[in-house]
MIDOSE-1310 file (N, C-alpha, C; in nm, 2 decimals, decimal comma, always signed):
residues 260
mpve	-1,37/+1,39/+12,34/-1,26/+1,44/+12,41/-1,26/+1,59/+12,35; -1,25/+1,71/+12,42/-1,23/+1,84/+12,37/-1,09/+1,87/+12,31; -1,08/+1,95/+12,23/-0,94/+1,99/+12,18/-0,91/+2,13/+12,25; -0,78/+2,15/+12,29/-0,74/+2,27/+12,35/-0,65/+2,35/+12,27
itww	-0,67/+2,48/+12,27/-0,61/+2,57/+12,18/-0,55/+2,67/+12,28; -0,41/+2,69/+12,26/-0,34/+2,80/+12,33/-0,28/+2,89/+12,23; -0,29/+3,03/+12,24/-0,23/+3,12/+12,16/-0,11/+3,19/+12,23; +0,01/+3,17/+12,16/+0,11/+3,23/+12,23/+0,16/+3,36/+12,17
ghat	+0,09/+3,41/+12,07/+0,12/+3,54/+12,00/+0,14/+3,52/+11,85; +0,12/+3,62/+11,78/+0,14/+3,61/+11,62/+0,07/+3,48/+11,57; +0,15/+3,41/+11,49/+0,07/+3,28/+11,44/+0,09/+3,16/+11,51; +0,15/+3,17/+11,63/+0,19/+3,05/+11,72/+0,09/+3,01/+11,81
ctiv	+0,05/+2,89/+11,79/-0,05/+2,83/+11,89/-0,01/+2,68/+11,90; -0,06/+2,64/+12,01/-0,05/+2,49/+12,04/-0,19/+2,44/+12,04; -0,20/+2,34/+11,96/-0,33/+2,26/+11,94/-0,29/+2,12/+12,00; -0,38/+2,09/+12,11/-0,37/+1,96/+12,19/-0,50/+1,88/+12,14
dsdm	-0,47/+1,77/+12,07/-0,58/+1,69/+12,02/-0,52/+1,54/+12,04; -0,62/+1,45/+12,08/-0,59/+1,31/+12,08/-0,44/+1,28/+12,16; -0,42/+1,36/+12,26/-0,30/+1,33/+12,34/-0,19/+1,38/+12,26; -0,20/+1,46/+12,16/-0,08/+1,51/+12,08/-0,08/+1,67/+12,08
rvlt	+0,05/+1,72/+12,07/+0,06/+1,86/+12,09/+0,12/+1,90/+11,95; +0,04/+2,00/+11,89/+0,09/+2,05/+11,75/+0,10/+2,20/+11,76; +0,22/+2,24/+11,72/+0,26/+2,38/+11,74/+0,26/+2,44/+11,61; +0,21/+2,56/+11,59/+0,19/+2,62/+11,45/+0,29/+2,74/+11,45
dplf	+0,36/+2,74/+11,34/+0,46/+2,84/+11,30/+0,54/+2,90/+11,44; +0,61/+2,83/+11,50/+0,69/+2,86/+11,61/+0,75/+3,00/+11,60; +0,73/+3,10/+11,68/+0,81/+3,21/+11,69/+0,83/+3,27/+11,84; +0,95/+3,24/+11,88/+0,97/+3,27/+12,03/+1,07/+3,38/+12,02
alrl	+1,06/+3,50/+12,00/+1,16/+3,60/+11,99/+1,12/+3,73/+12,06; +1,19/+3,81/+12,11/+1,16/+3,93/+12,15/+1,18/+4,03/+12,05; +1,27/+4,00/+11,96/+1,30/+4,09/+11,84/+1,32/+4,02/+11,71; +1,26/+4,04/+11,61/+1,29/+3,99/+11,47/+1,30/+4,09/+11,37
ahlr	+1,44/+4,13/+11,33/+1,47/+4,22/+11,24/+1,42/+4,37/+11,28; +1,33/+4,42/+11,22/+1,27/+4,55/+11,26/+1,16/+4,54/+11,35; +1,11/+4,42/+11,38/+1,01/+4,40/+11,46/+1,03/+4,38/+11,61; +0,96/+4,42/+11,71/+0,98/+4,40/+11,84/+0,85/+4,34/+11,90
rrrg	+0,87/+4,25/+11,99/+0,74/+4,21/+12,06/+0,68/+4,30/+12,16; +0,57/+4,36/+12,13/+0,51/+4,46/+12,21/+0,40/+4,42/+12,31; +0,36/+4,30/+12,29/+0,25/+4,25/+12,39/+0,26/+4,11/+12,42; +0,26/+4,06/+12,54/+0,26/+3,92/+12,58/+0,41/+3,89/+12,60
alpp	+0,43/+3,84/+12,73/+0,57/+3,78/+12,76/+0,61/+3,67/+12,68; +0,74/+3,64/+12,66/+0,78/+3,52/+12,59/+0,71/+3,41/+12,65; +0,68/+3,32/+12,56/+0,62/+3,19/+12,61/+0,71/+3,11/+12,70; +0,67/+3,04/+12,80/+0,76/+2,96/+12,89/+0,81/+2,84/+12,80
agar	+0,92/+2,79/+12,85/+1,00/+2,68/+12,78/+0,90/+2,57/+12,75; +0,81/+2,54/+12,83/+0,71/+2,43/+12,80/+0,64/+2,45/+12,67; +0,63/+2,57/+12,63/+0,54/+2,59/+12,51/+0,61/+2,56/+12,39; +0,74/+2,52/+12,39/+0,82/+2,49/+12,28/+0,82/+2,32/+12,27
radl	+0,75/+2,26/+12,36/+0,72/+2,11/+12,34/+0,62/+2,08/+12,25; +0,65/+1,99/+12,15/+0,55/+1,95/+12,06/+0,58/+1,82/+12,00; +0,48/+1,74/+11,96/+0,51/+1,62/+11,87/+0,52/+1,65/+11,74; +0,44/+1,76/+11,70/+0,46/+1,81/+11,57/+0,45/+1,96/+11,55
alvs	+0,54/+2,00/+11,46/+0,53/+2,14/+11,44/+0,50/+2,18/+11,28; +0,42/+2,28/+11,27/+0,37/+2,30/+11,13/+0,42/+2,44/+11,09; +0,50/+2,45/+10,97/+0,53/+2,57/+10,91/+0,44/+2,60/+10,78; +0,39/+2,73/+10,79/+0,29/+2,76/+10,67/+0,36/+2,82/+10,56
hlha	+0,46/+2,88/+10,58/+0,53/+2,95/+10,46/+0,68/+2,99/+10,50; +0,75/+3,05/+10,42/+0,89/+3,06/+10,43/+0,92/+3,21/+10,49; +0,83/+3,30/+10,51/+0,86/+3,43/+10,58/+0,93/+3,42/+10,71; +1,02/+3,50/+10,74/+1,09/+3,49/+10,86/+1,01/+3,49/+10,99
dhlh	+0,89/+3,54/+10,99/+0,81/+3,55/+11,11/+0,72/+3,42/+11,12; +0,72/+3,34/+11,03/+0,67/+3,20/+11,03/+0,76/+3,08/+11,04; +0,87/+3,10/+10,94/+0,96/+3,01/+10,94/+1,09/+3,07/+11,02; +1,10/+3,06/+11,16/+1,19/+3,13/+11,22/+1,30/+3,03/+11,28
lpsl	+1,42/+3,03/+11,22/+1,52/+2,92/+11,26/+1,57/+2,91/+11,39; +1,56/+3,03/+11,45/+1,60/+3,01/+11,61/+1,49/+2,94/+11,69; +1,39/+2,97/+11,65/+1,26/+2,90/+11,73/+1,25/+2,77/+11,69; +1,28/+2,73/+11,57/+1,28/+2,59/+11,54/+1,41/+2,51/+11,60
aald	+1,52/+2,59/+11,62/+1,63/+2,52/+11,69/+1,60/+2,49/+11,84; +1,50/+2,55/+11,88/+1,47/+2,54/+12,03/+1,37/+2,42/+12,07; +1,32/+2,35/+11,94/+1,23/+2,25/+11,95/+1,32/+2,12/+12,01; +1,24/+2,02/+12,06/+1,31/+1,90/+12,11/+1,37/+1,83/+12,00
pgtr	+1,49/+1,76/+12,00/+1,53/+1,68/+11,91/+1,43/+1,57/+11,88; +1,42/+1,54/+11,74/+1,33/+1,44/+11,70/+1,19/+1,49/+11,68; +1,16/+1,61/+11,70/+1,03/+1,67/+11,67/+1,02/+1,65/+11,52; +0,89/+1,61/+11,49/+0,83/+1,60/+11,35/+0,80/+1,73/+11,30
llvp	+0,84/+1,77/+11,18/+0,82/+1,91/+11,12/+0,77/+1,91/+10,98; +0,65/+1,98/+10,96/+0,61/+1,98/+10,82/+0,62/+2,10/+10,77; +0,68/+2,11/+10,66/+0,71/+2,25/+10,58/+0,68/+2,25/+10,45; +0,65/+2,36/+10,38/+0,62/+2,37/+10,24/+0,71/+2,30/+10,15
rgap	+0,67/+2,24/+10,04/+0,77/+2,17/+9,96/+0,85/+2,27/+9,90; +0,98/+2,23/+9,90/+1,11/+2,30/+9,86/+1,17/+2,39/+9,96; +1,11/+2,39/+10,08/+1,17/+2,48/+10,19/+1,31/+2,45/+10,21; +1,36/+2,33/+10,23/+1,50/+2,31/+10,27/+1,59/+2,35/+10,14
ravp	+1,55/+2,35/+10,03/+1,63/+2,41/+9,91/+1,62/+2,55/+9,92; +1,50/+2,62/+9,94/+1,51/+2,76/+9,96/+1,58/+2,83/+10,07; +1,57/+2,74/+10,19/+1,63/+2,79/+10,31/+1,76/+2,69/+10,36; +1,87/+2,69/+10,30/+1,96/+2,58/+10,32/+1,99/+2,58/+10,48
rlrr	+1,98/+2,68/+10,55/+2,01/+2,67/+10,69/+1,90/+2,58/+10,76; +1,78/+2,57/+10,70/+1,68/+2,47/+10,76/+1,73/+2,33/+10,75; +1,79/+2,30/+10,64/+1,84/+2,16/+10,61/+1,96/+2,12/+10,71; +2,04/+2,24/+10,74/+2,15/+2,21/+10,83/+2,09/+2,20/+10,97
laal	+2,00/+2,28/+11,01/+1,95/+2,30/+11,14/+1,86/+2,16/+11,16; +1,80/+2,12/+11,06/+1,72/+1,98/+11,09/+1,83/+1,85/+11,11; +1,93/+1,86/+11,05/+2,03/+1,76/+11,08/+2,10/+1,78/+11,21; +2,13/+1,90/+11,25/+2,20/+1,91/+11,37/+2,10/+1,88/+11,49
rrlr	+1,97/+1,92/+11,48/+1,86/+1,91/+11,59/+1,79/+1,78/+11,57; +1,83/+1,70/+11,47/+1,75/+1,58/+11,44/+1,60/+1,59/+11,43; +1,56/+1,70/+11,38/+1,41/+1,72/+11,34/+1,39/+1,64/+11,22; +1,27/+1,58/+11,23/+1,22/+1,50/+11,12/+1,13/+1,57/+11,02
vtev	+1,20/+1,62/+10,92/+1,13/+1,71/+10,82/+1,07/+1,65/+10,71; +0,94/+1,68/+10,69/+0,85/+1,63/+10,59/+0,81/+1,75/+10,50; +0,82/+1,75/+10,36/+0,79/+1,86/+10,28/+0,66/+1,82/+10,22; +0,56/+1,91/+10,22/+0,42/+1,88/+10,17/+0,38/+2,00/+10,09
apgd	+0,27/+1,98/+10,00/+0,21/+2,06/+9,92/+0,07/+2,06/+9,93; -0,01/+2,15/+9,88/-0,17/+2,14/+9,90/-0,22/+1,99/+9,85; -0,30/+1,94/+9,93/-0,35/+1,81/+9,90/-0,29/+1,70/+9,97; -0,17/+1,71/+10,01/-0,08/+1,60/+10,09/-0,15/+1,59/+10,22
evrv	-0,14/+1,46/+10,26/-0,18/+1,42/+10,41/-0,07/+1,34/+10,46; -0,06/+1,37/+10,59/+0,04/+1,30/+10,68/-0,03/+1,25/+10,79; +0,01/+1,13/+10,84/-0,03/+1,07/+10,97/+0,08/+1,08/+11,07; +0,04/+1,15/+11,19/+0,11/+1,15/+11,30/+0,05/+1,10/+11,43
gelr	+0,08/+0,98/+11,48/+0,01/+0,92/+11,58/-0,14/+0,91/+11,53; -0,23/+0,96/+11,63/-0,37/+0,95/+11,59/-0,43/+1,06/+11,51; -0,33/+1,16/+11,46/-0,39/+1,27/+11,39/-0,36/+1,25/+11,24; -0,45/+1,31/+11,15/-0,42/+1,33/+11,02/-0,42/+1,46/+10,99
vrav	-0,31/+1,50/+10,92/-0,29/+1,65/+10,89/-0,28/+1,66/+10,75; -0,37/+1,77/+10,69/-0,38/+1,78/+10,55/-0,34/+1,92/+10,50; -0,24/+1,93/+10,43/-0,22/+2,07/+10,37/-0,30/+2,11/+10,28; -0,34/+2,24/+10,29/-0,44/+2,31/+10,20/-0,38/+2,44/+10,15
sarh	-0,42/+2,49/+10,03/-0,39/+2,61/+9,98/-0,40/+2,74/+10,07; -0,29/+2,84/+10,04/-0,32/+2,97/+10,10/-0,29/+3,06/+9,98; -0,35/+3,19/+9,98/-0,32/+3,29/+9,90/-0,22/+3,40/+9,95; -0,08/+3,37/+9,95/+0,01/+3,45/+10,01/+0,15/+3,42/+9,94
dgrr	+0,24/+3,51/+9,93/+0,37/+3,50/+9,87/+0,44/+3,40/+9,96; +0,48/+3,28/+9,90/+0,55/+3,18/+9,97/+0,70/+3,20/+9,97; +0,76/+3,29/+9,90/+0,92/+3,29/+9,89/+0,98/+3,35/+10,03; +1,09/+3,29/+10,06/+1,16/+3,34/+10,16/+1,18/+3,49/+10,18
lplg	+1,20/+3,57/+10,08/+1,21/+3,70/+10,07/+1,13/+3,74/+9,96; +1,08/+3,87/+9,96/+0,99/+3,92/+9,85/+1,06/+3,90/+9,71; +1,19/+3,89/+9,71/+1,27/+3,87/+9,58/+1,34/+3,75/+9,58; +1,30/+3,66/+9,67/+1,37/+3,52/+9,68/+1,37/+3,44/+9,53
prrs	+1,47/+3,39/+9,48/+1,47/+3,31/+9,37/+1,38/+3,18/+9,37; +1,36/+3,13/+9,49/+1,30/+2,99/+9,49/+1,16/+3,00/+9,57; +1,07/+2,94/+9,49/+0,93/+2,95/+9,55/+0,89/+2,82/+9,62; +0,82/+2,83/+9,73/+0,76/+2,72/+9,78/+0,60/+2,77/+9,82
palg	+0,53/+2,67/+9,81/+0,38/+2,70/+9,83/+0,35/+2,76/+9,97; +0,28/+2,87/+9,98/+0,22/+2,90/+10,11/+0,10/+2,81/+10,15; +0,09/+2,76/+10,27/+0,00/+2,65/+10,31/-0,07/+2,70/+10,42; -0,19/+2,63/+10,44/-0,28/+2,62/+10,56/-0,28/+2,47/+10,59
yvve	-0,32/+2,43/+10,71/-0,33/+2,31/+10,75/-0,47/+2,26/+10,82; -0,51/+2,15/+10,80/-0,63/+2,10/+10,86/-0,57/+1,98/+10,96; -0,58/+1,98/+11,08/-0,55/+1,89/+11,19/-0,66/+1,81/+11,23; -0,68/+1,70/+11,19/-0,80/+1,63/+11,23/-0,75/+1,50/+11,32
gear	-0,82/+1,50/+11,44/-0,82/+1,41/+11,54/-0,96/+1,39/+11,61; -0,97/+1,43/+11,73/-1,10/+1,44/+11,79/-1,18/+1,55/+11,73; -1,11/+1,65/+11,69/-1,17/+1,77/+11,62/-1,11/+1,78/+11,47; -1,15/+1,87/+11,40/-1,09/+1,91/+11,28/-1,07/+2,07/+11,29
tyfa	-0,93/+2,09/+11,30/-0,89/+2,23/+11,32/-0,81/+2,28/+11,21; -0,86/+2,40/+11,16/-0,79/+2,46/+11,05/-0,70/+2,56/+11,09; -0,57/+2,56/+11,06/-0,48/+2,66/+11,09/-0,46/+2,73/+10,95; -0,49/+2,86/+10,93/-0,48/+2,93/+10,80/-0,35/+2,96/+10,76
gdtg	-0,25/+2,98/+10,86/-0,13/+3,03/+10,82/-0,14/+3,20/+10,79; -0,09/+3,24/+10,68/-0,11/+3,38/+10,62/-0,17/+3,35/+10,50; -0,29/+3,41/+10,48/-0,36/+3,40/+10,37/-0,46/+3,50/+10,31; -0,50/+3,53/+10,21/-0,60/+3,63/+10,17/-0,73/+3,53/+10,15
lfes	-0,84/+3,60/+10,13/-0,96/+3,54/+10,11/-0,96/+3,47/+9,96; -1,00/+3,36/+9,94/-1,01/+3,31/+9,80/-1,13/+3,22/+9,78; -1,18/+3,20/+9,67/-1,30/+3,16/+9,64/-1,32/+3,02/+9,67; -1,23/+2,93/+9,66/-1,23/+2,79/+9,69/-1,19/+2,76/+9,83
mare	-1,18/+2,85/+9,93/-1,13/+2,82/+10,06/-1,21/+2,72/+10,12; -1,34/+2,75/+10,12/-1,43/+2,65/+10,21/-1,43/+2,51/+10,15; -1,43/+2,50/+10,00/-1,43/+2,37/+9,95/-1,28/+2,31/+9,97; -1,19/+2,38/+9,97/-1,05/+2,30/+9,99/-1,03/+2,26/+10,13
vgpv	-1,07/+2,36/+10,22/-1,06/+2,32/+10,36/-1,15/+2,22/+10,41; -1,27/+2,22/+10,36/-1,38/+2,11/+10,41/-1,42/+2,14/+10,54; -1,53/+2,07/+10,58/-1,58/+2,08/+10,72/-1,49/+2,07/+10,83; -1,49/+2,18/+10,92/-1,39/+2,19/+11,04/-1,48/+2,23/+11,16
eval	-1,43/+2,21/+11,28/-1,51/+2,26/+11,40/-1,42/+2,38/+11,45; -1,30/+2,40/+11,42/-1,22/+2,51/+11,48/-1,14/+2,57/+11,36; -1,14/+2,71/+11,37/-1,07/+2,77/+11,26/-0,98/+2,88/+11,34; -0,85/+2,87/+11,32/-0,75/+2,97/+11,36/-0,72/+3,07/+11,24
lpvg	-0,78/+3,19/+11,25/-0,77/+3,28/+11,15/-0,68/+3,40/+11,16; -0,60/+3,44/+11,07/-0,52/+3,56/+11,09/-0,63/+3,69/+11,07; -0,61/+3,79/+11,16/-0,70/+3,89/+11,13/-0,63/+4,03/+11,14; -0,49/+4,02/+11,12/-0,41/+4,16/+11,13/-0,27/+4,12/+11,06
gwgp	-0,17/+4,19/+11,12/-0,04/+4,17/+11,06/+0,06/+4,22/+11,17; +0,18/+4,27/+11,11/+0,28/+4,33/+11,21/+0,32/+4,47/+11,16; +0,23/+4,54/+11,07/+0,27/+4,67/+11,03/+0,14/+4,75/+11,02; +0,14/+4,87/+10,98/+0,03/+4,95/+10,97/-0,04/+4,94/+10,84
ylge	+0,01/+4,86/+10,74/-0,08/+4,85/+10,62/-0,07/+4,70/+10,59; -0,17/+4,63/+10,54/-0,18/+4,49/+10,51/-0,19/+4,49/+10,35; -0,08/+4,42/+10,30/-0,08/+4,40/+10,15/-0,16/+4,29/+10,09; -0,14/+4,26/+9,97/-0,22/+4,14/+9,91/-0,18/+4,01/+10,00
ghld	-0,29/+3,93/+9,98/-0,25/+3,80/+10,05/-0,27/+3,79/+10,20; -0,34/+3,88/+10,26/-0,37/+3,88/+10,40/-0,52/+3,89/+10,43; -0,55/+3,83/+10,55/-0,69/+3,86/+10,59/-0,68/+3,99/+10,72; -0,78/+4,07/+10,68/-0,80/+4,17/+10,79/-0,91/+4,13/+10,87
agra	-0,96/+4,20/+10,97/-1,07/+4,15/+11,05/-1,20/+4,14/+10,96; -1,22/+4,22/+10,86/-1,34/+4,22/+10,79/-1,33/+4,09/+10,69; -1,22/+4,07/+10,62/-1,22/+3,96/+10,53/-1,20/+3,82/+10,62; -1,15/+3,83/+10,72/-1,15/+3,70/+10,82/-1,29/+3,66/+10,85
aral	-1,38/+3,77/+10,89/-1,52/+3,75/+10,93/-1,60/+3,68/+10,80; -1,57/+3,73/+10,68/-1,62/+3,66/+10,56/-1,57/+3,53/+10,54; -1,45/+3,51/+10,56/-1,40/+3,37/+10,56/-1,47/+3,28/+10,66; -1,49/+3,33/+10,78/-1,56/+3,26/+10,88/-1,71/+3,21/+10,84
arla	-1,76/+3,31/+10,78/-1,90/+3,27/+10,71/-1,90/+3,17/+10,61; -1,81/+3,15/+10,54/-1,79/+3,05/+10,44/-1,74/+2,92/+10,51; -1,66/+2,92/+10,59/-1,61/+2,80/+10,66/-1,70/+2,74/+10,76; -1,77/+2,82/+10,82/-1,89/+2,77/+10,92/-1,84/+2,67/+11,01
prsa	-1,73/+2,71/+11,09/-1,69/+2,61/+11,20/-1,78/+2,64/+11,32; -1,76/+2,56/+11,42/-1,83/+2,59/+11,55/-1,77/+2,71/+11,62; -1,64/+2,71/+11,63/-1,55/+2,80/+11,70/-1,44/+2,86/+11,62; -1,41/+2,97/+11,65/-1,29/+3,05/+11,58/-1,20/+3,12/+11,69
vpvh	-1,07/+3,11/+11,67/-0,99/+3,20/+11,75/-0,89/+3,28/+11,64; -0,90/+3,43/+11,66/-0,82/+3,51/+11,59/-0,68/+3,51/+11,63; -0,58/+3,51/+11,53/-0,45/+3,51/+11,56/-0,37/+3,61/+11,46; -0,24/+3,61/+11,46/-0,17/+3,69/+11,38/-0,19/+3,85/+11,39
ygty	-0,20/+3,89/+11,51/-0,21/+4,03/+11,53/-0,17/+4,06/+11,69; -0,15/+4,20/+11,73/-0,13/+4,24/+11,85/-0,01/+4,18/+11,92; +0,10/+4,14/+11,85/+0,21/+4,09/+11,92/+0,34/+4,16/+11,87; +0,37/+4,17/+11,75/+0,49/+4,24/+11,70/+0,46/+4,36/+11,62
wpig	+0,54/+4,46/+11,63/+0,52/+4,60/+11,57/+0,65/+4,67/+11,53; +0,65/+4,73/+11,41/+0,78/+4,79/+11,37/+0,85/+4,88/+11,47; +0,96/+4,87/+11,51/+1,05/+4,96/+11,59/+1,01/+5,10/+11,54; +0,99/+5,21/+11,62/+0,97/+5,34/+11,58/+0,85/+5,39/+11,51
mdav	+0,75/+5,28/+11,51/+0,62/+5,32/+11,44/+0,51/+5,31/+11,53; +0,52/+5,35/+11,66/+0,41/+5,33/+11,76/+0,30/+5,42/+11,72; +0,33/+5,53/+11,66/+0,22/+5,64/+11,64/+0,16/+5,61/+11,50; +0,21/+5,53/+11,43/+0,14/+5,51/+11,28/+0,05/+5,40/+11,29
rphe	-0,09/+5,46/+11,28/-0,21/+5,37/+11,27/-0,20/+5,26/+11,39; -0,18/+5,30/+11,51/-0,18/+5,20/+11,62/-0,31/+5,11/+11,64; -0,42/+5,17/+11,57/-0,53/+5,07/+11,59/-0,51/+4,95/+11,50; -0,43/+4,95/+11,41/-0,40/+4,83/+11,33/-0,33/+4,72/+11,43
fhap	-0,27/+4,77/+11,53/-0,22/+4,68/+11,61/-0,30/+4,63/+11,73; -0,38/+4,71/+11,79/-0,46/+4,69/+11,91/-0,61/+4,63/+11,87; -0,65/+4,67/+11,76/-0,80/+4,66/+11,75/-0,84/+4,52/+11,66; -0,77/+4,45/+11,59/-0,82/+4,35/+11,49/-0,89/+4,25/+11,57
gdef	-0,85/+4,20/+11,70/-0,92/+4,09/+11,76/-1,07/+4,12/+11,79; -1,08/+4,25/+11,85/-1,21/+4,29/+11,89/-1,30/+4,31/+11,77; -1,23/+4,37/+11,66/-1,31/+4,41/+11,53/-1,35/+4,28/+11,47; -1,27/+4,18/+11,47/-1,31/+4,06/+11,40/-1,42/+3,98/+11,50
arla	-1,41/+3,99/+11,63/-1,54/+3,95/+11,70/-1,66/+4,01/+11,68; -1,65/+4,13/+11,66/-1,78/+4,22/+11,63/-1,83/+4,20/+11,49; -1,74/+4,19/+11,39/-1,79/+4,16/+11,26/-1,84/+4,02/+11,25; -1,77/+3,91/+11,30/-1,81/+3,78/+11,30/-1,95/+3,76/+11,35
avaa	-1,98/+3,84/+11,46/-2,11/+3,81/+11,53/-2,22/+3,85/+11,42; -2,19/+3,93/+11,33/-2,29/+3,98/+11,21/-2,28/+3,87/+11,10; -2,16/+3,83/+11,06/-2,14/+3,75/+10,93/-2,17/+3,60/+10,96; -2,13/+3,56/+11,08/-2,13/+3,43/+11,12/-2,18/+3,41/+11,27
pqva	-2,30/+3,45/+11,29/-2,36/+3,45/+11,43/-2,35/+3,32/+11,51; -2,36/+3,21/+11,42/-2,36/+3,07/+11,48/-2,22/+3,03/+11,52; -2,12/+3,10/+11,50/-1,98/+3,06/+11,54/-1,95/+3,13/+11,66; -1,89/+3,05/+11,76/-1,84/+3,12/+11,88/-1,71/+3,15/+11,86
vhrl	-1,67/+3,29/+11,89/-1,54/+3,34/+11,87/-1,47/+3,36/+12,00; -1,35/+3,32/+12,03/-1,28/+3,31/+12,15/-1,17/+3,40/+12,12; -1,16/+3,51/+12,17/-1,06/+3,61/+12,15/-0,96/+3,60/+12,28; -0,85/+3,52/+12,26/-0,76/+3,48/+12,36/-0,65/+3,59/+12,39
ghge	-0,61/+3,60/+12,53/-0,49/+3,68/+12,54/-0,36/+3,59/+12,51; -0,25/+3,65/+12,53/-0,13/+3,58/+12,50/-0,12/+3,47/+12,62; -0,10/+3,34/+12,58/-0,06/+3,23/+12,67/-0,20/+3,19/+12,73; -0,31/+3,24/+12,69/-0,46/+3,18/+12,73/-0,49/+3,08/+12,64
svrl	-0,57/+2,97/+12,69/-0,62/+2,85/+12,63/-0,78/+2,85/+12,64; -0,82/+2,78/+12,54/-0,96/+2,74/+12,54/-0,98/+2,60/+12,50; -1,07/+2,54/+12,56/-1,10/+2,40/+12,54/-1,23/+2,40/+12,44; -1,24/+2,33/+12,35/-1,34/+2,33/+12,26/-1,40/+2,18/+12,23
egar	-1,52/+2,18/+12,20/-1,58/+2,04/+12,16/-1,53/+1,98/+12,03; -1,50/+1,86/+12,04/-1,46/+1,80/+11,90/-1,57/+1,74/+11,82; -1,55/+1,68/+11,72/-1,64/+1,62/+11,62/-1,71/+1,51/+11,67; -1,65/+1,42/+11,76/-1,71/+1,30/+11,82/-1,78/+1,31/+11,94
């Protein structure tokens, strides 16, 4: 049975595998602080339905409390270890919305229905704010059912990536950001293509680009907003020609073959 991937924008995807819906880093907002959604309509209400939601790290564009509040009561939620302590409003929201929160760290595995979800390392600042006093690990996740799908969250390229992630059929890789400059702990299109060569999945979907952009910065390095998806596809064809890259538009889906 194939797995279906839908990209809603930024790092938010729905993975449908083994009749389960997994939502990654839910972000359903027209505006977030100084960022505005510049491409892609807000996803429909049905996009917020999930059996499981994954949060990769505590930055507000990945752990977005209003978007988590829109999840159905009883939704299972995996978050980095220490997240409820670092973000007290998350603890209150989980109680109010009856979200079933499980804290995980790299190496932890959780069974949800027919799926096995494994948390893996990411190279990214995991604090809620750059100067936040409490640290939580930044994570990626491997969702294993009919396929093994790697959601990288937000990460830089690191030496042990392929070993920690293990064999996968599908990779959802960040290829850009929301501003004109990418700092440490990020993949741009070139580094994402190098990561793809190491991971060697069958298929890849570029994410984390072309959705949000700072207000008033339209003329500042706009190619950093528009170009990363196409640039990743071009560079991946050289670095990992055996991998099929699917550059999705906002709200578009692709069905991919699983492992069995």
